[in-house]
C-alpha positions as CSV (number, residue, x, y, z in Angstrom):
1,R,-1.1,6.0,-23.8
2,S,1.0,3.4,-25.5
3,Y,3.4,3.2,-28.4
4,D,3.5,0.6,-31.0
5,L,7.1,0.0,-32.3
6,Y,8.0,-1.7,-35.5
7,F,11.6,-3.0,-36.2
8,D,13.1,-4.3,-39.4
9,L,16.1,-6.6,-39.5
10,V,18.6,-3.8,-39.7
11,D,17.3,-0.8,-37.7
12,F,14.1,0.9,-36.5
13,S,11.9,1.4,-39.4
14,R,9.3,3.6,-37.7
15,V,7.7,4.4,-34.3
16,V,3.9,4.4,-34.6
17,S,1.7,5.7,-31.9
18,R,-1.7,4.1,-31.1
19,G,-4.4,4.9,-33.6
20,Q,-2.1,5.4,-36.6
21,V,-2.2,2.9,-39.4
22,C,1.0,1.4,-40.7
23,S,0.4,0.2,-44.3
24,S,3.7,-1.6,-45.1
25,I,4.3,-4.3,-42.5
26,N,6.2,-7.3,-43.6
27,P,5.5,-10.0,-41.0
28,F,8.7,-11.9,-41.9
29,V,11.1,-9.1,-41.2
30,D,9.3,-6.6,-38.9
31,I,9.0,-7.1,-35.2
32,Y,6.1,-5.6,-33.2
33,E,6.5,-4.3,-29.6
34,K,3.8,-2.6,-27.6
35,I,5.0,-0.3,-24.7
36,D,2.7,0.9,-22.0
37,M,3.5,4.6,-21.3
38,R,1.4,4.8,-18.1
39,S,2.9,5.1,-14.6
40,Q,3.7,1.7,-13.0
41,T,4.3,0.8,-9.4
42,F,6.7,-1.7,-7.9
43,E,6.8,-2.7,-4.3
44,I,10.4,-3.5,-3.5
45,P,10.2,-6.6,-1.3
46,P,11.7,-6.4,2.2
47,Q,15.4,-6.3,2.0
48,E,17.6,-7.5,4.8
49,I,20.2,-4.7,5.3
50,L,23.1,-4.4,7.6
51,T,23.4,-0.8,8.6
52,K,26.6,1.2,9.2
53,D,26.3,0.5,13.0
54,S,26.0,-3.2,12.4
55,V,22.2,-3.5,13.0
56,T,20.2,-5.8,10.7
57,V,16.9,-4.2,9.6
58,F,14.3,-5.2,7.0
59,V,13.2,-2.4,4.8
60,N,10.7,-2.3,1.9
61,A,9.9,0.6,-0.4
62,I,7.7,1.5,-3.3
63,M,8.9,2.9,-6.7
64,Y,6.7,4.7,-9.2
65,Y,8.1,4.7,-12.7
66,K,7.1,5.0,-16.3
67,V,8.6,4.8,-19.8
68,A,9.7,8.2,-21.0
69,N,11.2,7.0,-24.3
70,A,9.7,3.9,-25.8
71,T,12.5,3.4,-28.4
72,H,15.2,3.4,-25.7
73,A,13.1,1.1,-23.5
74,V,13.1,-1.6,-26.2
75,S,16.5,-1.1,-27.9
76,N,18.8,-0.3,-24.9
77,V,17.9,-3.0,-22.4
78,D,16.4,-6.5,-22.7
79,D,13.6,-6.1,-20.0
80,Y,13.3,-2.4,-19.0
81,S,10.7,-3.2,-16.3
82,G,12.6,-6.1,-14.7
83,S,15.9,-4.2,-14.9
84,A,14.4,-1.1,-13.2
85,R,13.0,-3.3,-10.4
86,L,16.3,-5.1,-9.8
87,L,18.1,-1.8,-9.8
88,A,15.6,-0.4,-7.2
89,A,16.2,-3.3,-4.8
90,T,20.0,-3.0,-5.2
91,T,19.9,0.8,-4.7
92,L,17.8,0.4,-1.6
93,R,20.5,-1.9,-0.1
94,N,23.3,0.3,-1.2
95,V,21.9,3.6,0.1
96,L,20.8,2.2,3.5
97,G,24.0,0.2,4.0
98,T,25.8,3.6,4.4
99,M,23.5,4.8,7.2
100,T,23.0,4.2,10.9
101,L,19.7,2.8,12.3
102,G,18.9,6.3,13.7
103,D,19.4,7.9,10.3
104,I,17.2,5.4,8.6
105,L,14.4,5.9,11.1
106,C,14.6,9.7,11.0
107,Q,15.5,10.6,7.4
108,R,13.1,8.7,5.2
109,E,12.5,11.7,2.9
110,S,16.2,12.2,2.2
111,I,16.6,8.4,1.7
112,A,13.8,8.5,-0.9
113,N,15.3,11.6,-2.7
114,E,18.8,9.9,-2.8
115,M,17.3,6.7,-4.2
116,K,15.3,8.6,-6.8
117,T,18.4,10.5,-8.0
118,T,20.4,7.3,-8.2
119,L,17.7,5.4,-9.9
120,D,17.1,8.2,-12.4
121,E,20.8,8.1,-13.4
122,G,20.7,4.3,-13.9
123,T,17.4,4.1,-15.8
124,E,17.7,7.2,-18.0
125,P,19.6,5.3,-20.8
126,W,16.9,2.7,-20.8
127,G,14.1,5.3,-21.5
128,V,12.6,4.8,-18.0
129,M,11.8,7.7,-15.7
130,V,11.5,7.1,-11.9
131,E,8.8,9.4,-10.7
132,R,8.9,8.8,-7.0
133,V,10.4,6.5,-4.4
134,E,8.9,6.0,-0.9
135,V,10.3,4.0,2.0
136,K,7.3,2.0,3.2
137,D,8.4,0.1,6.3
138,V,11.5,-0.3,8.5
139,R,11.4,-3.4,10.7
140,V,13.9,-4.0,13.5
141,P,14.3,-7.5,14.8
142,E,12.3,-8.3,17.9
143,Q,15.4,-8.9,20.1
144,L,16.7,-5.4,19.2
145,Q,13.2,-3.9,19.9
146,R,13.2,-5.5,23.4
147,A,16.7,-4.2,24.1
148,M,15.8,-0.7,22.9
149,A,12.6,-0.8,25.1
150,A,14.7,-1.9,28.1
151,E,17.2,0.9,27.5
152,A,14.4,3.5,27.2
153,E,12.8,2.2,30.4
154,A,16.1,2.4,32.3
155,A,16.6,6.0,31.1
156,R,13.0,6.9,32.3
157,N,13.7,5.3,35.7
158,A,17.0,7.2,36.0
159,R,15.2,10.5,35.3
160,A,12.5,9.6,37.8
161,K,15.1,9.0,40.5
162,V,16.8,12.3,39.8
163,I,13.5,14.2,39.9
164,A,12.5,12.4,43.2
165,A,15.9,13.2,44.7
166,E,15.4,16.9,44.0
């Protein structure tokens, strides 16, 4: 479903949905905008984020959104799609920057819910509705992965020694 919007020089003259015929269009003063009302996806590119416990991680996510109000999408923001995408990347960094690495790895669903709520508040005046946000991937630098693996192996060896001593 899409909406065809017509503007005159002063204000909106009419909102016309697809299939309706508009008989009085003046090409010199009317502006035509076509808005796609279907759901759209945006893959938030990997963001380098410094967590609360000073660990650098790379996280990417997916945002599903659609235009809920075509008039607001055209009149309240220059580029509703680009603005929503930039806000999604910024929100991902802001939300994850307040969490520790363990929280990020364990609480993906709550991160997604918090991001959706924050994005909804930001995009609502633009006529955009965020339907869903999913954290796709959390990558830890290789050096940190090796350190975590060595720590886990040391813990296993310590447990094995305790069991063998009993």
